[in-house]
C-alpha positions as CSV (number, residue, x, y, z in Angstrom):
1,X,-7.1,46.2,-13.6
2,X,-7.9,42.8,-14.9
3,X,-10.9,40.8,-13.7
4,X,-8.3,38.7,-11.8
5,X,-7.4,41.5,-9.7
6,X,-10.7,41.6,-8.4
7,X,-10.2,37.7,-7.1
8,X,-10.8,37.4,-3.1
9,X,-7.5,35.5,-3.3
10,X,-5.8,38.7,-4.7
11,X,-7.7,41.3,-2.5
12,X,-6.6,39.2,0.7
13,X,-3.3,38.6,-0.8
14,X,-3.8,34.9,0.6
15,X,-2.1,32.2,-2.3
16,X,-3.2,28.8,-3.5
17,X,-0.5,27.5,-1.0
18,X,-1.9,29.1,1.7
19,X,-5.5,28.3,1.4
20,X,-7.3,25.3,2.9
21,X,-10.4,23.7,1.7
22,X,-13.7,22.0,2.4
23,X,-16.3,19.8,1.0
24,X,-18.6,22.1,0.3
25,X,-21.3,20.2,-2.0
26,X,-20.9,17.8,0.9
27,X,-22.9,20.5,2.8
28,X,-21.4,19.1,6.2
29,X,-20.7,21.9,8.9
30,X,-18.2,19.6,10.8
31,X,-16.1,19.1,7.3
32,X,-14.6,22.3,6.5
33,X,-11.6,20.8,5.3
34,X,-8.8,21.3,2.3
35,X,-4.9,20.8,1.6
36,X,-2.4,23.6,1.3
37,X,-2.1,24.2,-2.5
38,X,0.8,25.8,-4.4
39,X,1.3,27.4,-7.8
40,X,0.4,31.0,-8.2
41,X,3.4,33.0,-9.5
42,X,2.6,35.8,-7.0
43,X,3.6,33.5,-4.2
44,X,5.7,35.4,-1.7
45,X,6.9,32.1,0.2
46,X,9.0,29.1,-1.7
47,X,7.9,26.4,0.4
48,X,7.5,23.3,-1.4
49,X,4.1,21.6,-1.4
50,X,3.8,18.2,0.1
51,X,3.9,15.0,-1.9
52,X,1.5,12.0,-1.2
53,X,3.2,8.9,-0.3
54,X,4.2,6.4,-2.6
55,X,3.9,2.7,-3.0
56,X,7.7,2.4,-1.8
57,X,6.7,2.2,1.9
58,X,8.1,-0.6,3.4
59,X,6.2,-0.4,6.8
60,X,3.5,1.3,8.5
61,X,4.1,2.9,12.2
62,X,1.2,2.0,14.8
63,X,-0.7,5.2,15.2
64,X,0.4,7.7,16.7
65,X,-1.3,9.8,19.0
66,X,-2.3,13.9,17.4
67,X,-1.3,16.8,19.3
68,X,-2.7,17.4,22.2
69,X,-2.4,13.9,23.4
70,X,-5.5,11.6,23.5
71,X,-5.5,11.7,27.3
72,X,-5.7,15.6,27.3
73,X,-8.7,15.7,24.7
74,X,-12.0,16.2,26.5
75,X,-14.6,13.5,26.3
76,X,-18.3,14.8,26.1
77,X,-20.5,16.6,24.3
78,X,-22.6,15.9,21.0
79,X,-22.0,17.7,17.9
80,X,-23.9,19.7,15.8
81,X,-23.4,20.1,12.1
82,X,-25.2,21.0,9.0
83,X,-25.8,17.9,6.4
84,X,-26.4,18.1,2.8
85,X,-29.9,17.5,1.8
86,X,-31.3,14.8,0.2
87,X,-28.2,13.7,-1.9
88,X,-27.8,10.2,-1.6
89,X,-27.6,7.0,-3.8
90,X,-26.9,3.8,-1.7
91,X,-25.7,2.6,1.5
92,X,-23.4,0.0,-0.2
93,X,-20.1,2.3,-0.1
94,X,-18.4,0.0,-2.7
95,X,-21.1,1.2,-5.3
96,X,-21.6,4.9,-4.5
97,X,-20.0,7.9,-5.7
98,X,-21.9,10.7,-3.6
99,X,-20.0,13.0,-1.3
100,X,-22.5,13.0,1.7
101,X,-22.4,8.8,1.6
102,X,-18.4,9.3,2.1
103,X,-19.0,11.6,4.8
104,X,-21.4,9.3,6.5
105,X,-19.3,6.5,5.9
106,X,-16.4,7.9,7.3
107,X,-17.7,8.0,10.8
108,X,-18.9,4.3,10.8
109,X,-16.7,2.4,8.8
110,X,-12.5,1.8,8.8
111,X,-10.8,1.4,5.8
112,X,-7.7,-1.0,5.7
113,X,-5.5,2.2,5.6
114,X,-6.6,5.9,6.2
115,X,-4.7,9.2,6.1
116,X,-3.6,10.5,9.5
117,X,-2.9,13.5,7.9
118,X,-3.6,15.0,4.3
119,X,-1.2,17.9,5.1
120,X,1.9,15.9,6.2
121,X,0.8,13.2,3.3
122,X,0.9,10.6,6.2
123,X,-0.7,7.3,6.2
124,X,-1.6,5.1,8.9
125,X,-3.4,2.0,9.7
126,X,-7.4,1.7,9.6
127,X,-8.5,-2.3,10.3
128,X,-4.6,-2.9,9.4
129,X,-2.3,-2.0,12.2
130,X,0.8,-1.9,10.0
131,X,1.4,-3.3,6.9
132,X,4.8,-4.4,5.3
133,X,6.3,-4.5,1.5
134,X,8.8,-7.5,1.3
135,X,9.1,-6.6,-2.2
136,X,7.3,-4.5,-4.8
137,X,4.9,-7.3,-5.6
138,X,3.5,-7.7,-2.2
139,X,2.3,-6.2,1.0
140,X,1.2,-7.9,4.0
141,X,-1.1,-6.2,6.5
142,X,-1.5,-7.0,10.0
143,X,-5.2,-6.4,11.4
144,X,-5.6,-4.7,14.6
145,X,-6.6,-7.4,17.3
146,X,-8.9,-4.8,19.0
147,X,-11.5,-4.1,16.1
148,X,-14.9,-4.9,16.5
149,X,-17.9,-4.3,14.4
150,X,-21.0,-2.4,15.6
151,X,-23.4,-4.7,17.7
152,X,-26.4,-4.8,14.8
153,X,-27.2,-8.1,13.2
154,X,-26.3,-10.2,11.6
155,X,-22.7,-8.9,12.2
156,X,-23.5,-8.5,16.2
157,X,-20.2,-6.8,17.1
158,X,-18.0,-9.7,16.3
159,X,-14.2,-9.1,16.2
160,X,-12.7,-8.3,12.9
161,X,-10.5,-10.8,10.7
162,X,-8.4,-10.6,8.0
163,X,-10.8,-12.8,5.7
164,X,-13.1,-9.1,5.9
165,X,-10.2,-7.3,3.9
166,X,-9.6,-10.4,1.6
167,X,-13.4,-10.0,0.5
168,X,-13.3,-6.4,0.6
169,X,-10.5,-6.6,-1.9
170,X,-12.0,-8.9,-4.0
171,X,-15.1,-7.6,-3.9
172,X,-13.7,-4.7,-5.6
173,X,-11.6,-6.3,-7.8
174,X,-14.3,-8.5,-9.1
175,X,-17.0,-5.6,-9.8
176,X,-19.7,-8.1,-9.0
177,X,-22.6,-8.6,-7.0
178,X,-23.5,-11.6,-5.0
179,X,-25.2,-13.1,-7.8
180,X,-22.1,-12.8,-10.0
181,X,-23.5,-10.0,-12.2
182,X,-21.0,-7.7,-13.4
183,X,-22.5,-4.0,-12.1
184,X,-20.7,-0.8,-13.6
185,X,-21.6,1.1,-10.0
186,X,-18.5,-0.7,-8.9
187,X,-16.6,2.5,-9.8
188,X,-13.2,2.0,-8.2
189,X,-12.9,-1.6,-9.7
190,X,-10.1,-0.3,-12.3
191,X,-7.9,0.5,-9.0
192,X,-8.0,-3.0,-7.9
193,X,-6.8,-4.7,-11.1
194,X,-3.0,-5.2,-10.0
195,X,-4.0,-7.6,-7.4
196,X,-3.1,-11.0,-8.6
197,X,-4.1,-12.5,-5.2
198,X,-5.1,-11.7,-2.0
199,X,-5.6,-14.5,0.9
200,X,-5.6,-14.8,4.7
201,X,-2.6,-16.0,5.9
202,X,-4.0,-16.4,9.3
203,X,-6.9,-14.9,11.4
204,X,-5.2,-11.6,11.3
205,X,-2.6,-11.5,8.9
206,X,-3.9,-10.7,5.0
207,X,-1.6,-10.9,2.3
208,X,-2.1,-9.1,-1.1
209,X,-0.2,-10.4,-4.2
210,X,0.7,-8.1,-7.3
211,X,0.7,-8.7,-11.0
212,X,2.8,-6.2,-11.5
213,X,4.0,-3.2,-9.0
214,X,1.3,-0.7,-7.9
215,X,2.6,2.7,-6.8
216,X,-1.3,3.7,-5.5
217,X,-2.4,0.7,-3.9
218,X,-2.2,2.0,-0.3
219,X,-3.9,5.2,-1.0
220,X,-6.5,3.5,-2.9
221,X,-7.1,1.9,0.5
222,X,-7.2,4.9,2.3
223,X,-9.7,6.6,-0.2
224,X,-12.8,8.2,0.9
225,X,-15.3,5.3,-0.4
226,X,-12.7,2.5,0.4
227,X,-14.3,1.7,3.5
228,X,-14.5,-2.0,4.7
229,X,-18.0,-3.6,4.9
230,X,-18.5,-6.7,7.0
231,X,-19.1,-10.0,4.2
232,X,-22.4,-11.2,6.1
233,X,-24.0,-7.7,6.2
234,X,-23.3,-7.5,2.2
235,X,-24.9,-11.2,2.0
236,X,-28.1,-9.9,4.1
237,X,-28.4,-6.2,2.5
238,X,-26.8,-5.9,-0.8
239,X,-29.9,-6.0,-2.8
240,X,-31.7,-3.4,-0.3
241,X,-29.1,-0.9,0.2
242,X,-30.4,1.8,-2.0
243,X,-33.6,1.6,0.2
244,X,-31.6,3.7,2.9
245,X,-32.1,3.0,6.3
246,X,-29.7,3.0,9.7
247,X,-30.0,-0.4,10.5
248,X,-27.7,-1.4,7.0
249,X,-25.0,0.6,8.1
250,X,-22.6,-1.7,10.1
251,X,-18.8,-0.6,10.6
252,X,-16.3,-0.7,12.4
253,X,-15.7,3.0,12.9
254,X,-15.8,5.5,16.0
255,X,-19.5,6.2,15.6
256,X,-22.6,4.0,15.1
257,X,-25.6,5.3,13.2
258,X,-28.8,5.3,15.4
259,X,-31.2,7.3,13.0
260,X,-31.0,8.6,9.6
261,X,-33.7,10.2,6.9
262,X,-33.1,11.1,3.2
263,X,-33.4,15.0,3.9
264,X,-30.2,14.8,6.2
265,X,-31.3,14.7,9.8
266,X,-29.2,11.9,11.2
267,X,-27.5,10.7,14.5
268,X,-24.5,9.0,15.5
269,X,-23.5,7.6,18.7
270,X,-20.0,6.7,20.2
271,X,-19.0,3.5,19.4
272,X,-17.7,2.0,22.7
273,X,-15.6,-0.9,21.4
274,X,-13.5,1.5,18.9
275,X,-9.7,0.8,19.5
276,X,-8.7,4.4,20.3
277,X,-10.5,7.2,22.6
278,X,-13.7,8.5,20.8
279,X,-14.4,12.4,22.2
280,X,-17.5,13.0,21.3
281,X,-20.7,11.6,22.6
282,X,-22.8,11.3,19.4
283,X,-22.9,13.3,16.2
284,X,-26.3,15.0,14.9
285,X,-26.8,16.3,11.5
286,X,-29.1,18.8,10.8
287,X,-30.5,19.5,7.1
288,X,-30.2,23.0,6.4
289,X,-27.9,23.6,3.9
290,X,-29.7,25.5,1.6
291,X,-31.4,27.7,4.4
292,X,-28.3,30.1,5.0
293,X,-30.9,32.5,7.5
294,X,-32.0,29.1,9.5
295,X,-27.9,28.3,9.7
296,X,-27.1,31.6,11.0
297,X,-29.7,31.7,13.5
298,X,-28.9,28.3,14.8
299,X,-24.8,29.1,14.9
300,X,-26.0,32.3,17.1
301,X,-27.5,30.1,19.6
302,X,-24.8,27.5,19.4
303,X,-27.5,24.8,18.3
304,X,-24.9,24.4,15.6
305,X,-21.2,24.4,16.1
306,X,-19.7,25.6,12.8
307,X,-20.9,27.6,10.0
308,X,-20.0,28.2,6.1
309,X,-21.9,31.7,5.4
310,X,-22.0,32.4,1.9
311,X,-22.2,36.1,2.0
312,X,-19.5,38.4,2.8
313,X,-21.9,40.8,4.7
314,X,-22.7,37.7,6.8
315,X,-19.1,36.7,7.4
316,X,-17.9,40.6,8.3
317,X,-21.1,40.8,10.5
318,X,-20.4,38.0,12.6
319,X,-16.7,38.6,13.0
320,X,-17.8,41.7,14.2
321,X,-20.1,40.9,16.7
322,X,-18.6,37.5,18.0
323,X,-14.9,39.0,18.0
324,X,-12.8,36.8,20.1
325,X,-15.5,33.8,20.2
326,X,-15.3,32.6,16.8
327,X,-12.7,31.5,14.7
328,X,-12.9,32.1,10.9
329,X,-11.1,29.8,8.5
330,X,-10.8,30.5,4.5
331,X,-11.1,27.3,2.9
332,X,-11.2,25.7,-0.6
333,X,-13.5,23.9,-1.6
334,X,-13.5,19.9,-2.1
335,X,-15.9,20.0,-5.0
336,X,-14.9,22.1,-8.2
337,X,-17.6,23.2,-9.9
338,X,-17.8,22.1,-13.8
339,X,-20.4,19.9,-15.6
340,X,-20.0,17.3,-18.5
341,X,-21.3,16.0,-21.9
342,X,-20.7,12.7,-23.7
343,X,-18.4,13.5,-26.4
344,X,-18.7,10.2,-28.1
345,X,-21.7,11.0,-30.5
346,X,-23.5,13.6,-32.0
347,X,-24.3,16.3,-31.3
348,X,-21.1,16.9,-28.6
349,X,-19.0,14.8,-30.3
350,X,-17.9,17.6,-32.6
351,X,-15.2,19.1,-30.5
352,X,-16.1,22.8,-31.9
353,X,-19.1,22.6,-30.6
354,X,-17.9,21.7,-27.1
355,X,-15.2,24.2,-27.3
356,X,-17.7,26.7,-28.0
357,X,-19.8,25.8,-25.0
358,X,-16.5,25.6,-22.8
359,X,-15.6,29.3,-24.1
360,X,-19.1,30.8,-23.8
361,X,-18.6,30.3,-20.3
362,X,-17.7,33.3,-18.2
363,X,-15.9,32.1,-15.6
364,X,-14.8,35.5,-14.1
365,X,-18.4,36.4,-13.9
366,X,-19.3,33.5,-12.1
367,X,-16.4,33.7,-9.4
368,X,-17.4,37.7,-9.2
369,X,-21.2,37.7,-9.3
370,X,-22.1,34.4,-8.0
371,X,-19.2,33.7,-5.6
372,X,-18.7,37.6,-4.4
373,X,-15.2,36.9,-5.5
374,X,-14.7,34.2,-3.4
375,X,-13.3,31.5,-5.8
376,X,-10.3,30.4,-8.0
377,X,-10.1,29.3,-11.5
378,X,-9.5,25.7,-12.2
379,X,-9.0,23.0,-15.1
380,X,-9.3,19.4,-14.1
381,X,-6.5,19.8,-11.5
382,X,-7.9,22.1,-8.7
383,X,-5.6,24.3,-6.6
384,X,-6.0,21.8,-3.9
385,X,-3.4,19.2,-6.1
386,X,-1.6,22.1,-7.5
387,X,1.6,20.4,-7.2
388,X,0.3,18.4,-10.1
389,X,-1.1,21.0,-11.7
390,X,-0.3,24.2,-14.1
391,X,-0.1,27.5,-12.4
392,X,-2.9,29.6,-13.0
393,X,-0.6,32.1,-15.0
394,X,-0.5,29.2,-17.8
395,X,-4.1,28.2,-17.3
396,X,-5.2,31.8,-18.2
397,X,-3.4,31.3,-21.6
398,X,-5.7,28.6,-22.7
399,X,-9.4,29.3,-24.5
400,X,-11.9,29.2,-22.0
401,X,-9.8,31.1,-19.5
402,X,-8.7,34.1,-21.4
403,X,-8.8,37.8,-19.8
404,X,-9.7,38.9,-23.0
405,X,-13.6,38.5,-22.7
406,X,-14.4,40.1,-25.8
407,X,-12.5,37.5,-27.8
408,X,-13.1,34.6,-26.1
409,X,-17.1,35.1,-26.9
410,X,-16.2,36.1,-30.5
411,X,-14.2,33.1,-31.2
412,X,-16.7,30.9,-29.3
413,X,-19.5,32.2,-31.4
414,X,-17.6,31.9,-34.5
415,X,-17.0,28.1,-33.6
416,X,-20.7,27.6,-32.9
417,X,-22.1,28.9,-36.0
418,X,-19.5,27.0,-38.3
419,X,-20.0,24.0,-36.7
420,X,-24.2,23.8,-36.8
421,X,-24.7,25.1,-33.4
422,X,-27.7,27.3,-34.3
423,X,-29.5,24.3,-35.6
424,X,-29.7,22.8,-32.3
425,X,-32.5,24.8,-31.1
426,X,-33.0,24.5,-27.8
427,X,-30.5,23.3,-25.2
428,X,-31.3,21.9,-21.5
429,X,-29.3,22.6,-19.0
430,X,-29.7,20.3,-15.8
431,X,-28.7,22.3,-12.5
432,X,-28.9,20.0,-9.2
433,X,-31.1,21.5,-7.0
434,X,-29.2,21.6,-4.1
435,X,-26.5,23.9,-6.3
436,X,-29.5,26.2,-7.0
437,X,-30.6,26.4,-3.5
438,X,-27.2,27.6,-2.2
439,X,-26.5,29.6,-5.0
440,X,-29.9,31.4,-6.0
441,X,-30.3,32.5,-9.3
442,X,-27.0,30.8,-10.5
443,X,-29.2,28.8,-13.0
444,X,-30.3,31.9,-14.7
445,X,-26.4,33.4,-14.7
446,X,-25.3,30.8,-16.3
447,X,-28.2,30.1,-19.2
448,X,-28.4,33.6,-19.6
449,X,-24.6,34.0,-20.3
450,X,-24.7,30.9,-22.7
451,X,-27.6,32.4,-24.7
452,X,-25.7,35.8,-24.9
453,X,-22.6,34.4,-26.5
454,X,-24.0,31.8,-28.7
455,X,-27.6,33.1,-29.3
456,X,-29.8,29.6,-28.8
457,X,-32.1,29.5,-26.1
458,X,-30.6,27.5,-23.1
459,X,-33.2,26.7,-20.3
460,X,-32.2,25.6,-17.2
461,X,-33.9,22.3,-15.5
462,X,-33.6,22.2,-11.9
463,X,-33.0,18.4,-11.0
464,X,-31.8,16.2,-8.0
465,X,-28.2,14.7,-8.1
466,X,-29.6,11.4,-8.5
467,X,-31.3,12.1,-11.8
468,X,-28.0,13.7,-13.3
469,X,-25.7,10.9,-11.9
470,X,-28.2,8.6,-13.7
471,X,-28.1,10.4,-16.9
472,X,-24.5,10.7,-16.7
473,X,-23.7,6.8,-16.4
474,X,-26.3,6.2,-19.2
475,X,-24.7,9.0,-21.6
476,X,-27.5,11.1,-21.7
477,X,-25.8,14.4,-21.9
478,X,-25.4,14.8,-25.6
479,X,-25.6,11.3,-27.6
480,X,-28.4,12.4,-29.5
481,X,-29.6,15.1,-27.1
482,X,-29.4,18.9,-26.7
483,X,-28.6,18.9,-23.1
484,X,-25.4,19.5,-20.7
485,X,-25.5,19.8,-16.6
486,X,-23.5,22.2,-14.3
487,X,-22.9,21.8,-10.5
488,X,-20.5,20.6,-8.1
489,X,-18.6,17.6,-9.5
490,X,-17.2,14.6,-7.3
491,X,-15.1,15.5,-4.6
492,X,-11.1,15.3,-5.0
493,X,-10.4,12.4,-2.9
494,X,-6.9,12.4,-3.0
495,X,-3.6,14.7,-2.6
496,X,-2.6,13.4,-6.1
497,X,-4.7,13.4,-9.2
498,X,-2.6,10.4,-11.1
499,X,-4.8,7.5,-10.4
500,X,-8.3,9.7,-11.0
501,X,-6.5,10.6,-14.3
502,X,-6.1,7.3,-15.4
503,X,-9.8,6.0,-14.2
504,X,-11.5,8.8,-16.2
505,X,-9.4,9.9,-19.1
506,X,-7.9,6.5,-20.4
507,X,-10.3,5.4,-22.9
508,X,-10.0,1.8,-21.7
509,X,-11.3,2.7,-18.4
510,X,-15.3,2.3,-17.8
511,X,-15.5,6.0,-16.5
512,X,-13.9,7.1,-19.6
513,X,-17.2,6.0,-21.4
514,X,-19.2,8.8,-19.5
515,X,-17.4,11.6,-21.5
516,X,-16.3,9.5,-24.7
517,X,-13.8,12.2,-26.0
518,X,-10.4,10.1,-26.9
519,X,-6.8,11.6,-26.9
520,X,-4.5,9.3,-27.8
521,X,-1.6,11.5,-26.0
522,X,-3.5,11.2,-22.9
523,X,-4.2,7.5,-23.3
524,X,-0.1,7.2,-23.5
525,X,0.8,9.7,-20.6
526,X,-2.0,8.2,-18.2
527,X,-0.7,4.6,-19.0
528,X,2.9,5.4,-18.2
529,X,2.3,7.2,-15.1
530,X,0.4,4.3,-13.7
531,X,3.7,2.5,-13.7
532,X,5.8,5.1,-12.3
533,X,7.3,5.0,-8.7
534,X,9.1,8.6,-9.2
535,X,6.9,11.3,-7.8
536,X,8.3,14.0,-9.5
537,X,8.0,12.2,-12.9
538,X,4.1,11.8,-12.0
539,X,3.9,15.6,-11.6
540,X,5.1,16.6,-14.9
541,X,3.0,13.7,-16.5
542,X,0.1,15.1,-14.9
543,X,0.3,18.8,-15.8
544,X,1.0,17.6,-19.8
545,X,-2.4,15.3,-19.1
546,X,-4.1,18.6,-17.8
547,X,-2.7,20.8,-20.7
548,X,-3.9,18.3,-23.3
549,X,-7.5,18.2,-21.7
550,X,-7.6,21.8,-21.8
551,X,-6.6,21.8,-25.3
552,X,-9.7,19.4,-26.1
553,X,-11.7,22.0,-24.3
554,X,-12.3,19.6,-21.0
555,X,-12.8,16.4,-23.2
556,X,-16.4,16.5,-21.9
557,X,-16.1,18.1,-18.8
558,X,-16.5,22.0,-18.8
559,X,-14.2,22.8,-15.9
560,X,-14.7,26.6,-14.3
561,X,-13.7,27.1,-10.7
562,X,-13.1,25.8,-7.1
563,X,-15.2,27.8,-4.5
564,X,-13.3,29.2,-1.6
565,X,-15.4,29.2,1.5
566,X,-15.4,30.8,4.9
567,X,-16.0,28.7,7.6
568,X,-17.1,29.8,11.2
569,X,-16.4,28.0,14.7
570,X,-17.1,28.7,17.9
571,X,-13.9,28.5,19.9
572,X,-14.8,25.7,22.0
573,X,-14.3,23.4,18.6
574,X,-11.4,21.7,18.4
575,X,-10.9,20.5,15.0
576,X,-9.1,17.8,12.7
577,X,-6.9,19.1,10.2
578,X,-8.3,21.2,7.6
579,X,-8.1,19.8,4.3
580,X,-10.1,19.2,1.0
581,X,-11.1,15.7,1.5
582,X,-13.4,13.9,3.2
583,X,-12.1,13.7,6.8
584,X,-14.5,12.3,9.0
585,X,-12.5,9.0,9.9
586,X,-10.8,11.2,12.0
587,X,-13.5,13.1,13.8
588,X,-13.5,10.3,16.7
589,X,-10.0,10.6,18.2
590,X,-9.1,14.4,16.7
591,X,-12.1,16.3,17.1
592,X,-13.0,17.4,20.8
593,X,-14.8,20.1,22.5
594,X,-12.9,22.3,25.1
595,X,-15.4,22.6,27.6
596,X,-13.2,24.7,29.7
597,X,-13.5,27.6,26.9
598,X,-15.8,30.6,27.8
599,X,-17.7,30.2,24.8
600,X,-19.0,26.5,25.9
601,X,-21.2,28.3,28.3
602,X,-24.6,29.1,27.2
603,X,-24.5,25.9,24.4
604,X,-27.5,23.7,24.7
605,X,-26.6,19.8,25.8
C-alpha cells in the first residue's frame, strides 16, 4: 500500500471536489471557509467545477437576498470566535499582506465589488450597487446612495460617494504614499496598471477607462485586500497605520471596530447605518489560536461558537459526546504550507541546490505525522483552485512528490553533494511562531528531515511572521545567506490563479523579486493569459505554468501541502458559504444565530 492510500482524503473517500476549505492561518474560528475543488482521478462524480466570472459581464444585478430571506434571519447575539495571535503588519489594507488584516477589514470595509458566492462564482456590488460595461475598455459603477462611513473622525459618518472609489483606484494604481513616494508595499499595484483613467462622472457614478481590456478587474476589486478606505482617513492616518489601534479603522462595512489588541482580542458592534440587515449585535475575537485545550474548554461551555481541533481524537470525542448538537465540516485550509528562498543570487541561484531542498522535504511524512493524515499534496495551484491545476495523479510524477521516497532522497543527496551543498555548513530554517504553536514539534520534524537527507545541520529559528515577511521583501532568504523558511504562505484570494501567477512569477513584476528564479516560458505564458478572456484557455495555461514551476523545483517556493481542517459548530450557528477565501464581508447579512434551536439554551450572553 502506498503512502497516498493512508491519506485522510482517501480513507474517508472524500474527493477534492467535495471538500470545502478554511483559512487556517488566519486562525479565525468564524472562518471555516473553502471552495469545492476538483481533480482527483478517483473522484466518483463527474460534476464540473465552477469557474470564476470573466470581465465580459455586461451588468451587475442588485444584491439578491440569500436563502433564507433577510427577514427570516434572526437578529441578535454576539459572535464569539477565535483569532490569530499577534500576526499583523498595518491597518492600511492597501499595503497589507497579512491574512488577519484581510479578515478584520472584511467586517469593517466594503470593496467596490465583492463575492456574493465563491461557490457559484457570483459577484455582487459592494459600495457599487451595479456596474455596466458598454465596451471592453470601459466600466461604469453606480454607487449605492444608502452607504455611509462609520461615525469616527475625521470621516464622521458621511455618505459614500463616487470620488471615494476614484481615489481608491488611483492610490492602488500609482502605488505612492501621500507625499508622492513610491512604496513597494502596495502589493496589488500591478493589478491596476490597465487603468488608463478613472473619474467621477457625477456624485454617484465612477467611470474607469482601460488602456486595454482587462479580464480580471472586477475580481481584483472584489479581492480580500481590495477594501475602500476613506480619502480623509488615509490623509490623517497614513503615517500611523502601523501603530495599530481601533480608531484608525473606518469603513462602510457591517461592523464597527471598537476595541483591538495585538494579541488578538478584539470586538466589533453592528454598523446601524449599513445598507442591509446586520444580524449579529457584535463580534468578539478571543486570542486562543495556539491553545487547543483552552479552545476546547471554551467550545464546550459555548464561550466560542466554532472550534477547529487539530487532533483526530478530540474531534471523535466531541462528535460522540455532543452528537446531534454540533455539526462537523471538513474543509481545506485557505493557506497552503510552503516557504521560500531567493534564487537571484548565491547560494540558491543554483537550481540543483534548491532542487535538493525541494526533494528532501518529505511531504507525506508531514501529512501523516504532523497533520494526522488530514492534508493533500499541493503545487503552486492548490486543490481549492484545481479547475486550473494538474491532477494529483500527475503531480506525484514530479520530483519532490514521488511515491518512491528512497529514490527521492538519493537524488536529492546527489544533487546537493555535486553542487557544493555540504560546504554551506549550517542552514537556518525560520519557522513562524504561530505555526509552531499550532503544530508543536513541527520545526524539529522539518529540520530533522532535511538533515537526514542532505547531511548539513539545519537549525530551526522560531520567528514572528512580521520578521519573516520583512526578510522576504528584502530578499534575505538566500542572497548570500544560508537560510530558508517554512510555514503558511499568503491565503488563496481568488478562485482563479491566473492573476496571481502573473504578479508572482512574471519577471517584470515586483513580487517576482522576492524569488528571482526567471523562467522564460513562464514569462510568456503568464503574459499571454492576462489578455485571454476564454476561461478554458486560461485553465490550460495555468496548468502549463504549474508544470514549469514544478520542473524548476518551485522556482523559489518549496510548495508542499494544503491541510484539511475539521470545523465544529454548535447547531445554533447558521453560517455563510464555506469556502477557502476570506468571507468576513458576508458575515453581516449571511451569518445569524438560530435562537430557537435547542442548543442555544445555556449559551452565555
